[in-house]
Jmol script that loads the backbone (N, CA, C; Angstrom):
load data "model"
ATOM      1  N   UNK A   1     -87.849  66.241  14.802  1.00  0.00           N
ATOM      2  CA  UNK A   1     -87.468  67.591  14.433  1.00  0.00           C
ATOM      3  C   UNK A   1     -86.618  67.590  13.176  1.00  0.00           C
ATOM      4  N   UNK A   2     -85.949  66.476  12.873  1.00  0.00           N
ATOM      5  CA  UNK A   2     -85.094  66.451  11.685  1.00  0.00           C
ATOM      6  C   UNK A   2     -85.922  66.546  10.408  1.00  0.00           C
ATOM      7  N   UNK A   3     -87.164  66.101  10.426  1.00  0.00           N
ATOM      8  CA  UNK A   3     -88.028  66.232   9.249  1.00  0.00           C
ATOM      9  C   UNK A   3     -88.317  67.711   8.989  1.00  0.00           C
ATOM     10  N   UNK A   4     -88.567  68.468  10.055  1.00  0.00           N
ATOM     11  CA  UNK A   4     -88.809  69.908   9.918  1.00  0.00           C
ATOM     12  C   UNK A   4     -87.610  70.621   9.332  1.00  0.00           C
ATOM     13  N   UNK A   5     -86.420  70.264   9.800  1.00  0.00           N
ATOM     14  CA  UNK A   5     -85.199  70.886   9.270  1.00  0.00           C
ATOM     15  C   UNK A   5     -85.005  70.544   7.800  1.00  0.00           C
ATOM     16  N   UNK A   6     -85.317  69.320   7.432  1.00  0.00           N
ATOM     17  CA  UNK A   6     -85.201  68.905   6.033  1.00  0.00           C
ATOM     18  C   UNK A   6     -86.189  69.660   5.163  1.00  0.00           C
ATOM     19  N   UNK A   7     -87.415  69.815   5.623  1.00  0.00           N
ATOM     20  CA  UNK A   7     -88.424  70.553   4.863  1.00  0.00           C
ATOM     21  C   UNK A   7     -88.049  72.026   4.723  1.00  0.00           C
ATOM     22  N   UNK A   8     -87.504  72.623   5.780  1.00  0.00           N
ATOM     23  CA  UNK A   8     -87.081  74.020   5.705  1.00  0.00           C
ATOM     24  C   UNK A   8     -85.910  74.193   4.740  1.00  0.00           C
ATOM     25  N   UNK A   9     -84.979  73.247   4.750  1.00  0.00           N
ATOM     26  CA  UNK A   9     -83.859  73.313   3.815  1.00  0.00           C
ATOM     27  C   UNK A   9     -84.340  73.184   2.380  1.00  0.00           C
ATOM     28  N   UNK A  10     -85.298  72.312   2.149  1.00  0.00           N
ATOM     29  CA  UNK A  10     -85.860  72.157   0.804  1.00  0.00           C
ATOM     30  C   UNK A  10     -86.560  73.439   0.365  1.00  0.00           C
ATOM     31  N   UNK A  11     -87.357  74.031   1.246  1.00  0.00           N
ATOM     32  CA  UNK A  11     -88.071  75.266   0.903  1.00  0.00           C
ATOM     33  C   UNK A  11     -87.091  76.400   0.608  1.00  0.00           C
ATOM     34  N   UNK A  12     -86.022  76.483   1.361  1.00  0.00           N
ATOM     35  CA  UNK A  12     -85.033  77.539   1.141  1.00  0.00           C
ATOM     36  C   UNK A  12     -84.338  77.401  -0.205  1.00  0.00           C
ATOM     37  N   UNK A  13     -84.184  76.178  -0.675  1.00  0.00           N
ATOM     38  CA  UNK A  13     -83.488  75.966  -1.944  1.00  0.00           C
ATOM     39  C   UNK A  13     -84.355  76.304  -3.148  1.00  0.00           C
ATOM     40  N   UNK A  14     -85.656  76.433  -2.956  1.00  0.00           N
ATOM     41  CA  UNK A  14     -86.545  76.652  -4.095  1.00  0.00           C
ATOM     42  C   UNK A  14     -86.384  78.028  -4.731  1.00  0.00           C
ATOM     43  N   UNK A  15     -85.956  79.016  -3.981  1.00  0.00           N
ATOM     44  CA  UNK A  15     -85.704  80.345  -4.547  1.00  0.00           C
ATOM     45  C   UNK A  15     -84.650  80.239  -5.641  1.00  0.00           C
ATOM     46  N   UNK A  16     -83.598  79.537  -5.350  1.00  0.00           N
ATOM     47  CA  UNK A  16     -82.526  79.337  -6.336  1.00  0.00           C
ATOM     48  C   UNK A  16     -83.037  78.538  -7.532  1.00  0.00           C
ATOM     49  N   UNK A  17     -83.804  77.520  -7.267  1.00  0.00           N
ATOM     50  CA  UNK A  17     -84.327  76.685  -8.355  1.00  0.00           C
ATOM     51  C   UNK A  17     -85.229  77.463  -9.293  1.00  0.00           C
ATOM     52  N   UNK A  18     -86.025  78.384  -8.767  1.00  0.00           N
ATOM     53  CA  UNK A  18     -86.883  79.198  -9.621  1.00  0.00           C
ATOM     54  C   UNK A  18     -86.037  80.042 -10.577  1.00  0.00           C
ATOM     55  N   UNK A  19     -84.983  80.645 -10.065  1.00  0.00           N
ATOM     56  CA  UNK A  19     -84.113  81.450 -10.930  1.00  0.00           C
ATOM     57  C   UNK A  19     -83.394  80.580 -11.960  1.00  0.00           C
ATOM     58  N   UNK A  20     -82.996  79.394 -11.571  1.00  0.00           N
ATOM     59  CA  UNK A  20     -82.344  78.501 -12.532  1.00  0.00           C
ATOM     60  C   UNK A  20     -83.322  78.072 -13.630  1.00  0.00           C
ATOM     61  N   UNK A  21     -84.579  77.855 -13.263  1.00  0.00           N
ATOM     62  CA  UNK A  21     -85.592  77.503 -14.268  1.00  0.00           C
ATOM     63  C   UNK A  21     -85.815  78.665 -15.229  1.00  0.00           C
ATOM     64  N   UNK A  22     -85.821  79.889 -14.716  1.00  0.00           N
ATOM     65  CA  UNK A  22     -85.972  81.064 -15.585  1.00  0.00           C
ATOM     66  C   UNK A  22     -84.814  81.172 -16.568  1.00  0.00           C
ATOM     67  N   UNK A  23     -83.601  80.923 -16.098  1.00  0.00           N
ATOM     68  CA  UNK A  23     -82.432  80.969 -16.979  1.00  0.00           C
ATOM     69  C   UNK A  23     -82.526  79.850 -18.013  1.00  0.00           C
ATOM     70  N   UNK A  24     -82.932  78.654 -17.576  1.00  0.00           N
ATOM     71  CA  UNK A  24     -83.045  77.523 -18.500  1.00  0.00           C
ATOM     72  C   UNK A  24     -84.101  77.782 -19.579  1.00  0.00           C
ATOM     73  N   UNK A  25     -85.113  78.549 -19.238  1.00  0.00           N
ATOM     74  CA  UNK A  25     -86.162  78.867 -20.206  1.00  0.00           C
ATOM     75  C   UNK A  25     -85.821  80.086 -21.061  1.00  0.00           C
ATOM     76  N   UNK A  26     -84.607  80.596 -20.889  1.00  0.00           N
ATOM     77  CA  UNK A  26     -84.186  81.749 -21.685  1.00  0.00           C
ATOM     78  C   UNK A  26     -84.653  83.072 -21.130  1.00  0.00           C
ATOM     79  N   UNK A  27     -85.072  83.082 -19.885  1.00  0.00           N
ATOM     80  CA  UNK A  27     -85.566  84.315 -19.273  1.00  0.00           C
ATOM     81  C   UNK A  27     -84.569  84.897 -18.277  1.00  0.00           C
ATOM     82  N   UNK A  28     -83.304  84.539 -18.396  1.00  0.00           N
ATOM     83  CA  UNK A  28     -82.303  84.990 -17.432  1.00  0.00           C
ATOM     84  C   UNK A  28     -82.198  86.489 -17.339  1.00  0.00           C
ATOM     85  N   UNK A  29     -82.112  87.165 -18.468  1.00  0.00           N
ATOM     86  CA  UNK A  29     -81.989  88.612 -18.461  1.00  0.00           C
ATOM     87  C   UNK A  29     -83.288  89.320 -18.164  1.00  0.00           C
ATOM     88  N   UNK A  30     -84.377  88.634 -18.337  1.00  0.00           N
ATOM     89  CA  UNK A  30     -85.671  89.276 -18.112  1.00  0.00           C
ATOM     90  C   UNK A  30     -86.366  88.720 -16.880  1.00  0.00           C
ATOM     91  N   UNK A  31     -85.586  88.219 -15.950  1.00  0.00           N
ATOM     92  CA  UNK A  31     -86.169  87.652 -14.732  1.00  0.00           C
ATOM     93  C   UNK A  31     -86.969  88.664 -13.934  1.00  0.00           C
ATOM     94  N   UNK A  32     -86.478  89.901 -13.886  1.00  0.00           N
ATOM     95  CA  UNK A  32     -87.211  90.917 -13.141  1.00  0.00           C
ATOM     96  C   UNK A  32     -88.505  91.267 -13.853  1.00  0.00           C
ATOM     97  N   UNK A  33     -88.490  91.232 -15.175  1.00  0.00           N
ATOM     98  CA  UNK A  33     -89.725  91.461 -15.924  1.00  0.00           C
ATOM     99  C   UNK A  33     -90.739  90.374 -15.586  1.00  0.00           C
ATOM    100  N   UNK A  34     -90.266  89.139 -15.501  1.00  0.00           N
ATOM    101  CA  UNK A  34     -91.129  88.014 -15.125  1.00  0.00           C
ATOM    102  C   UNK A  34     -91.739  88.268 -13.749  1.00  0.00           C
ATOM    103  N   UNK A  35     -90.929  88.772 -12.829  1.00  0.00           N
ATOM    104  CA  UNK A  35     -91.433  89.030 -11.479  1.00  0.00           C
ATOM    105  C   UNK A  35     -92.446  90.167 -11.478  1.00  0.00           C
ATOM    106  N   UNK A  36     -92.309  91.109 -12.390  1.00  0.00           N
ATOM    107  CA  UNK A  36     -93.291  92.197 -12.475  1.00  0.00           C
ATOM    108  C   UNK A  36     -94.588  91.717 -13.129  1.00  0.00           C
ATOM    109  N   UNK A  37     -94.465  90.785 -14.065  1.00  0.00           N
ATOM    110  CA  UNK A  37     -95.657  90.253 -14.729  1.00  0.00           C
ATOM    111  C   UNK A  37     -96.446  89.363 -13.764  1.00  0.00           C
ATOM    112  N   UNK A  38     -95.738  88.622 -12.942  1.00  0.00           N
ATOM    113  CA  UNK A  38     -96.364  87.727 -11.963  1.00  0.00           C
ATOM    114  C   UNK A  38     -95.975  88.166 -10.548  1.00  0.00           C
ATOM    115  N   UNK A  39     -96.553  89.251 -10.046  1.00  0.00           N
ATOM    116  CA  UNK A  39     -96.150  89.778  -8.736  1.00  0.00           C
ATOM    117  C   UNK A  39     -96.444  88.822  -7.584  1.00  0.00           C
ATOM    118  N   UNK A  40     -97.351  87.899  -7.774  1.00  0.00           N
ATOM    119  CA  UNK A  40     -97.652  86.943  -6.712  1.00  0.00           C
ATOM    120  C   UNK A  40     -96.454  86.078  -6.356  1.00  0.00           C
ATOM    121  N   UNK A  41     -95.652  85.740  -7.357  1.00  0.00           N
ATOM    122  CA  UNK A  41     -94.455  84.936  -7.104  1.00  0.00           C
ATOM    123  C   UNK A  41     -93.461  85.736  -6.274  1.00  0.00           C
ATOM    124  N   UNK A  42     -93.246  86.999  -6.652  1.00  0.00           N
ATOM    125  CA  UNK A  42     -92.318  87.849  -5.907  1.00  0.00           C
ATOM    126  C   UNK A  42     -92.797  88.048  -4.471  1.00  0.00           C
ATOM    127  N   UNK A  43     -94.082  88.323  -4.315  1.00  0.00           N
ATOM    128  CA  UNK A  43     -94.633  88.500  -2.966  1.00  0.00           C
ATOM    129  C   UNK A  43     -94.498  87.229  -2.139  1.00  0.00           C
ATOM    130  N   UNK A  44     -94.695  86.087  -2.794  1.00  0.00           N
ATOM    131  CA  UNK A  44     -94.520  84.807  -2.103  1.00  0.00           C
ATOM    132  C   UNK A  44     -93.085  84.604  -1.644  1.00  0.00           C
ATOM    133  N   UNK A  45     -92.136  84.979  -2.488  1.00  0.00           N
ATOM    134  CA  UNK A  45     -90.726  84.854  -2.110  1.00  0.00           C
ATOM    135  C   UNK A  45     -90.382  85.790  -0.956  1.00  0.00           C
ATOM    136  N   UNK A  46     -90.902  87.020  -1.011  1.00  0.00           N
ATOM    137  CA  UNK A  46     -90.660  87.960   0.082  1.00  0.00           C
ATOM    138  C   UNK A  46     -91.269  87.441   1.381  1.00  0.00           C
ATOM    139  N   UNK A  47     -92.485  86.923   1.299  1.00  0.00           N
ATOM    140  CA  UNK A  47     -93.143  86.373   2.490  1.00  0.00           C
ATOM    141  C   UNK A  47     -92.372  85.177   3.043  1.00  0.00           C
ATOM    142  N   UNK A  48     -91.916  84.304   2.151  1.00  0.00           N
ATOM    143  CA  UNK A  48     -91.136  83.141   2.594  1.00  0.00           C
ATOM    144  C   UNK A  48     -89.858  83.580   3.287  1.00  0.00           C
ATOM    145  N   UNK A  49     -89.225  84.630   2.792  1.00  0.00           N
ATOM    146  CA  UNK A  49     -88.005  85.137   3.422  1.00  0.00           C
ATOM    147  C   UNK A  49     -88.284  85.686   4.815  1.00  0.00           C
ATOM    148  N   UNK A  50     -89.383  86.419   4.957  1.00  0.00           N
ATOM    149  CA  UNK A  50     -89.752  86.955   6.272  1.00  0.00           C
ATOM    150  C   UNK A  50     -90.057  85.813   7.237  1.00  0.00           C
ATOM    151  N   UNK A  51     -90.787  84.817   6.776  1.00  0.00           N
ATOM    152  CA  UNK A  51     -91.128  83.673   7.626  1.00  0.00           C
ATOM    153  C   UNK A  51     -89.860  82.927   8.052  1.00  0.00           C
ATOM    154  N   UNK A  52     -88.945  82.722   7.118  1.00  0.00           N
ATOM    155  CA  UNK A  52     -87.703  81.997   7.463  1.00  0.00           C
ATOM    156  C   UNK A  52     -86.872  82.785   8.477  1.00  0.00           C
ATOM    157  N   UNK A  53     -86.807  84.104   8.319  1.00  0.00           N
ATOM    158  CA  UNK A  53     -86.077  84.919   9.295  1.00  0.00           C
ATOM    159  C   UNK A  53     -86.744  84.817  10.665  1.00  0.00           C
ATOM    160  N   UNK A  54     -88.066  84.876  10.691  1.00  0.00           N
ATOM    161  CA  UNK A  54     -88.788  84.776  11.959  1.00  0.00           C
ATOM    162  C   UNK A  54     -88.597  83.406  12.615  1.00  0.00           C
ATOM    163  N   UNK A  55     -88.663  82.352  11.825  1.00  0.00           N
ATOM    164  CA  UNK A  55     -88.453  80.992  12.352  1.00  0.00           C
ATOM    165  C   UNK A  55     -87.038  80.852  12.903  1.00  0.00           C
ATOM    166  N   UNK A  56     -86.078  81.393  12.191  1.00  0.00           N
ATOM    167  CA  UNK A  56     -84.684  81.320  12.653  1.00  0.00           C
ATOM    168  C   UNK A  56     -84.499  82.058  13.970  1.00  0.00           C
ATOM    169  N   UNK A  57     -85.054  83.261  14.049  1.00  0.00           N
ATOM    170  CA  UNK A  57     -84.929  84.039  15.289  1.00  0.00           C
ATOM    171  C   UNK A  57     -85.668  83.367  16.440  1.00  0.00           C
ATOM    172  N   UNK A  58     -86.818  82.788  16.147  1.00  0.00           N
ATOM    173  CA  UNK A  58     -87.578  82.093  17.189  1.00  0.00           C
ATOM    174  C   UNK A  58     -86.818  80.853  17.681  1.00  0.00           C
ATOM    175  N   UNK A  59     -86.163  80.164  16.757  1.00  0.00           N
ATOM    176  CA  UNK A  59     -85.444  78.947  17.145  1.00  0.00           C
ATOM    177  C   UNK A  59     -84.277  79.244  18.074  1.00  0.00           C
ATOM    178  N   UNK A  60     -83.589  80.366  17.880  1.00  0.00           N
ATOM    179  CA  UNK A  60     -82.486  80.667  18.804  1.00  0.00           C
ATOM    180  C   UNK A  60     -83.010  81.203  20.121  1.00  0.00           C
ATOM    181  N   UNK A  61     -84.205  81.783  20.102  1.00  0.00           N
ATOM    182  CA  UNK A  61     -84.791  82.289  21.339  1.00  0.00           C
ATOM    183  C   UNK A  61     -85.246  81.136  22.232  1.00  0.00           C
ATOM    184  N   UNK A  62     -85.807  80.097  21.633  1.00  0.00           N
ATOM    185  CA  UNK A  62     -86.345  78.976  22.409  1.00  0.00           C
ATOM    186  C   UNK A  62     -85.381  77.800  22.512  1.00  0.00           C
ATOM    187  N   UNK A  63     -84.319  77.818  21.745  1.00  0.00           N
ATOM    188  CA  UNK A  63     -83.386  76.691  21.746  1.00  0.00           C
ATOM    189  C   UNK A  63     -82.154  76.967  22.585  1.00  0.00           C
ATOM    190  N   UNK A  64     -81.233  76.029  22.498  1.00  0.00           N
ATOM    191  CA  UNK A  64     -79.981  76.171  23.232  1.00  0.00           C
ATOM    192  C   UNK A  64     -78.859  76.424  22.232  1.00  0.00           C
ATOM    193  N   UNK A  65     -78.906  77.550  21.563  1.00  0.00           N
ATOM    194  CA  UNK A  65     -77.886  77.883  20.571  1.00  0.00           C
ATOM    195  C   UNK A  65     -76.682  78.498  21.266  1.00  0.00           C
ATOM    196  N   UNK A  66     -75.494  78.136  20.767  1.00  0.00           N
ATOM    197  CA  UNK A  66     -74.283  78.722  21.329  1.00  0.00           C
ATOM    198  C   UNK A  66     -74.138  80.164  20.833  1.00  0.00           C
ATOM    199  N   UNK A  67     -73.254  80.950  21.414  1.00  0.00           N
ATOM    200  CA  UNK A  67     -73.131  82.365  21.035  1.00  0.00           C
ATOM    201  C   UNK A  67     -72.805  82.587  19.554  1.00  0.00           C
ATOM    202  N   UNK A  68     -71.986  81.736  18.972  1.00  0.00           N
ATOM    203  CA  UNK A  68     -71.640  81.896  17.556  1.00  0.00           C
ATOM    204  C   UNK A  68     -72.874  81.682  16.681  1.00  0.00           C
ATOM    205  N   UNK A  69     -73.670  80.693  17.001  1.00  0.00           N
ATOM    206  CA  UNK A  69     -74.883  80.426  16.235  1.00  0.00           C
ATOM    207  C   UNK A  69     -75.884  81.566  16.397  1.00  0.00           C
ATOM    208  N   UNK A  70     -75.999  82.083  17.597  1.00  0.00           N
ATOM    209  CA  UNK A  70     -76.892  83.229  17.826  1.00  0.00           C
ATOM    210  C   UNK A  70     -76.456  84.436  16.996  1.00  0.00           C
ATOM    211  N   UNK A  71     -75.156  84.717  16.996  1.00  0.00           N
ATOM    212  CA  UNK A  71     -74.631  85.861  16.251  1.00  0.00           C
ATOM    213  C   UNK A  71     -74.892  85.711  14.763  1.00  0.00           C
ATOM    214  N   UNK A  72     -74.610  84.533  14.211  1.00  0.00           N
ATOM    215  CA  UNK A  72     -74.835  84.307  12.778  1.00  0.00           C
ATOM    216  C   UNK A  72     -76.316  84.377  12.421  1.00  0.00           C
ATOM    217  N   UNK A  73     -77.151  83.773  13.232  1.00  0.00           N
ATOM    218  CA  UNK A  73     -78.584  83.782  12.946  1.00  0.00           C
ATOM    219  C   UNK A  73     -79.145  85.196  12.988  1.00  0.00           C
ATOM    220  N   UNK A  74     -78.771  85.959  13.991  1.00  0.00           N
ATOM    221  CA  UNK A  74     -79.244  87.343  14.087  1.00  0.00           C
ATOM    222  C   UNK A  74     -78.702  88.161  12.921  1.00  0.00           C
ATOM    223  N   UNK A  75     -77.429  87.990  12.609  1.00  0.00           N
ATOM    224  CA  UNK A  75     -76.821  88.737  11.501  1.00  0.00           C
ATOM    225  C   UNK A  75     -77.489  88.448  10.168  1.00  0.00           C
ATOM    226  N   UNK A  76     -77.697  87.179   9.861  1.00  0.00           N
ATOM    227  CA  UNK A  76     -78.323  86.829   8.593  1.00  0.00           C
ATOM    228  C   UNK A  76     -79.803  87.219   8.558  1.00  0.00           C
ATOM    229  N   UNK A  77     -80.472  87.176   9.693  1.00  0.00           N
ATOM    230  CA  UNK A  77     -81.872  87.606   9.736  1.00  0.00           C
ATOM    231  C   UNK A  77     -81.979  89.111   9.494  1.00  0.00           C
ATOM    232  N   UNK A  78     -81.088  89.878  10.100  1.00  0.00           N
ATOM    233  CA  UNK A  78     -81.078  91.330   9.876  1.00  0.00           C
ATOM    234  C   UNK A  78     -80.756  91.625   8.412  1.00  0.00           C
ATOM    235  N   UNK A  79     -79.784  90.906   7.848  1.00  0.00           N
ATOM    236  CA  UNK A  79     -79.441  91.087   6.439  1.00  0.00           C
ATOM    237  C   UNK A  79     -80.628  90.743   5.538  1.00  0.00           C
ATOM    238  N   UNK A  80     -81.307  89.662   5.832  1.00  0.00           N
ATOM    239  CA  UNK A  80     -82.482  89.265   5.057  1.00  0.00           C
ATOM    240  C   UNK A  80     -83.557  90.337   5.111  1.00  0.00           C
ATOM    241  N   UNK A  81     -83.848  90.847   6.297  1.00  0.00           N
ATOM    242  CA  UNK A  81     -84.877  91.873   6.434  1.00  0.00           C
ATOM    243  C   UNK A  81     -84.464  93.179   5.755  1.00  0.00           C
ATOM    244  N   UNK A  82     -83.175  93.506   5.785  1.00  0.00           N
ATOM    245  CA  UNK A  82     -82.692  94.709   5.102  1.00  0.00           C
ATOM    246  C   UNK A  82     -82.836  94.566   3.587  1.00  0.00           C
ATOM    247  N   UNK A  83     -82.533  93.404   3.056  1.00  0.00           N
ATOM    248  CA  UNK A  83     -82.680  93.172   1.609  1.00  0.00           C
ATOM    249  C   UNK A  83     -84.149  93.213   1.211  1.00  0.00           C
ATOM    250  N   UNK A  84     -85.021  92.674   2.042  1.00  0.00           N
ATOM    251  CA  UNK A  84     -86.453  92.731   1.762  1.00  0.00           C
ATOM    252  C   UNK A  84     -86.919  94.186   1.751  1.00  0.00           C
ATOM    253  N   UNK A  85     -86.478  94.967   2.738  1.00  0.00           N
ATOM    254  CA  UNK A  85     -86.851  96.386   2.786  1.00  0.00           C
ATOM    255  C   UNK A  85     -86.349  97.113   1.538  1.00  0.00           C
ATOM    256  N   UNK A  86     -85.106  96.846   1.150  1.00  0.00           N
ATOM    257  CA  UNK A  86     -84.550  97.471  -0.057  1.00  0.00           C
ATOM    258  C   UNK A  86     -85.386  97.095  -1.274  1.00  0.00           C
ATOM    259  N   UNK A  87     -85.742  95.830  -1.386  1.00  0.00           N
ATOM    260  CA  UNK A  87     -86.516  95.354  -2.526  1.00  0.00           C
ATOM    261  C   UNK A  87     -87.885  96.024  -2.591  1.00  0.00           C
ATOM    262  N   UNK A  88     -88.531  96.152  -1.451  1.00  0.00           N
ATOM    263  CA  UNK A  88     -89.863  96.790  -1.413  1.00  0.00           C
ATOM    264  C   UNK A  88     -89.744  98.274  -1.745  1.00  0.00           C
ATOM    265  N   UNK A  89     -88.711  98.938  -1.220  1.00  0.00           N
ATOM    266  CA  UNK A  89     -88.512 100.362  -1.528  1.00  0.00           C
ATOM    267  C   UNK A  89     -88.198 100.548  -3.009  1.00  0.00           C
ATOM    268  N   UNK A  90     -87.354  99.711  -3.542  1.00  0.00           N
ATOM    269  CA  UNK A  90     -86.908  99.842  -4.939  1.00  0.00           C
ATOM    270  C   UNK A  90     -87.987  99.444  -5.955  1.00  0.00           C
ATOM    271  N   UNK A  91     -88.655  98.319  -5.706  1.00  0.00           N
ATOM    272  CA  UNK A  91     -89.578  97.766  -6.703  1.00  0.00           C
ATOM    273  C   UNK A  91     -91.047  97.816  -6.266  1.00  0.00           C
ATOM    274  N   UNK A  92     -91.308  98.219  -5.050  1.00  0.00           N
ATOM    275  CA  UNK A  92     -92.680  98.245  -4.557  1.00  0.00           C
ATOM    276  C   UNK A  92     -93.131  96.876  -4.078  1.00  0.00           C
ATOM    277  N   UNK A  93     -94.311  96.835  -3.551  1.00  0.00           N
ATOM    278  CA  UNK A  93     -94.821  95.557  -3.044  1.00  0.00           C
ATOM    279  C   UNK A  93     -95.624  94.926  -4.146  1.00  0.00           C
TER     280      UNK A  93
END
end "model"
wireframe off; spacefill off
backbone 0.3
color backbone group
């Protein structure tokens, strides 16, 4: 199971790396323009966020998480889904 956790941690870090690459390429201020030009990347990031929230919620449902871990996981999953909803409302799908 530790390999799965490592792979999930790596996948989660890629969102940040994409933005850092955009800044390094001089596209820092126009990152949103880049996302509009290539909507597949944005949709992929939104999908990855939904999948990660679902995996997190599923893991606390089937695992033996303590109450603090359950609270944090649910809180961050709700926050993630709220940000995704805001993004879709604001910028479209």
